[in-house]
VOKOLRO-445950 format. One line per 3 residues: for each residue x, y, z of C-alpha. Coordinates in steps of 0.25 Angstrom, whole numbers, plus 2048, in hexadecimal, padded with zeros to 3 digits. Each point is the difference from the previous one (the first is absolute). Layout:
% VOKOLRO-445950
X Y Z | ...
//
This chain:
% VOKOLRO-445950
DFF D2C E2F | 7F4 7F8 7FA | 7F7 7FA 80A
7FB 7F2 7FE | 7F2 7FD 803 | 7FD 7F3 808
7F3 7F8 802 | 7F9 802 80D | 801 7F4 809
7F9 7FF 80C | 807 7FA 80C | 7FC 7F3 805
7FE 800 810 | 80B 7F9 807 | 80A 7FF 7F5
80C 809 7FE | 801 807 7F3 | 80D 7F8 7FC
7F8 7F3 802 | 7F5 804 7F7 | 807 800 7F3
802 7F3 7FA | 80E 7FD 7FE | 805 7F9 7F3
806 7F3 803 | 80B 7FB 7F7 | 800 7F1 7FD
80C 7F9 804 | 806 7F7 7F5 | 801 7F2 804
80E 7FB 803 | 809 7FA 7F5 | 800 7F3 807
7F1 800 801 | 7FF 803 7F1 | 80A 7F5 7FD
7F8 7F6 808 | 7F2 804 7FA | 806 7FF 7F2
806 7F2 803 | 7F2 7FC 806 | 7F9 805 7F4
809 7F9 7F6 | 800 7F3 807 | 7F0 800 801
800 803 7F1 | 809 7F5 7FC | 7F9 7F6 809
7F3 804 7F9 | 806 7FE 7F2 | 806 7F3 804
7F2 7FB 805 | 7FA 805 7F3 | 80A 7F9 7F8
7FC 7F3 806 | 7F2 801 7FD | 801 7FA 7F1
805 7F4 806 | 7F5 7FE 809 | 7F5 805 7F7
7FC 7FF 7F2 | 800 80F 7FC | 7F8 7FE 7F3
7F6 7F7 807 | 7FE 80B 80A | 7FF 80B 7F6
7F6 7F8 7F8 | 7F8 7FD 80C | 7FF 80E 804
7FC 805 7F3 | 7F5 7F5 7FF | 7FB 804 80E
800 80F 7FB | 7F8 7FD 7F4 | 7F6 7F7 808
7FE 80B 80A | 7FE 80B 7F6 | 7F6 7F7 7F8
7F9 7FE 80D | 800 80E 803 | 7FA 804 7F3
7F5 7F5 801 | 7FD 806 80E | 7FF 80E 7FB
7F8 7FC 7F4 | 7F6 7F8 809 | 7FF 80C 80A
7FD 809 7F4 | 7F5 7F7 7FC | 7FA 800 80E
801 80F 800 | 7F9 801 7F3 | 7F5 7F7 804
7FE 808 80D | 7FF 80D 7F8 | 7F6 7FA 7F7
7F7 7FC 80C | 801 80E 806 | 7FD 806 7F2
7F4 7F7 7FE | 7FB 803 80E | 801 80F 7FE
7F8 7FE 7F3 | 7F5 7F8 807 | 7FF 80A 80B
800 80C 7F7 | 7F5 7F9 7F7 | 7F7 7FD 80D
802 80F 804 | 7FC 805 7F2 | 7F4 7F6 800
7FC 805 80E | 800 80E 7FC | 7F9 7FE 7F3
7F4 7F8 807 | 7FF 808 80D | 7FA 80E 7FD
808 80C 806 | 7FB 806 80D
//
């Protein structure tokens, strides 16, 4: 007879060995009447939403709504592009200021080293 090796499990104080092992729980299927009720509820909700959506064209001009949305999108994108362009210009100016300050400080250090004799 072949022996099977089992992993070593240390006992938990106060718990019987049968209670330590997690038991596999079987999910109960919902009853048939509950499934029928949920199906009817979902179908009714979907039909109600579809009826509400079908009445939208009577109350709104869909073409006007879509063209307004596209115009707002184009305006927003153009403003975003303008903002990014302005930010890039500001960053470029700041980079040039920092570079010019580095050149001035570097030039002053070289002049100071050239004019002051080494110790």
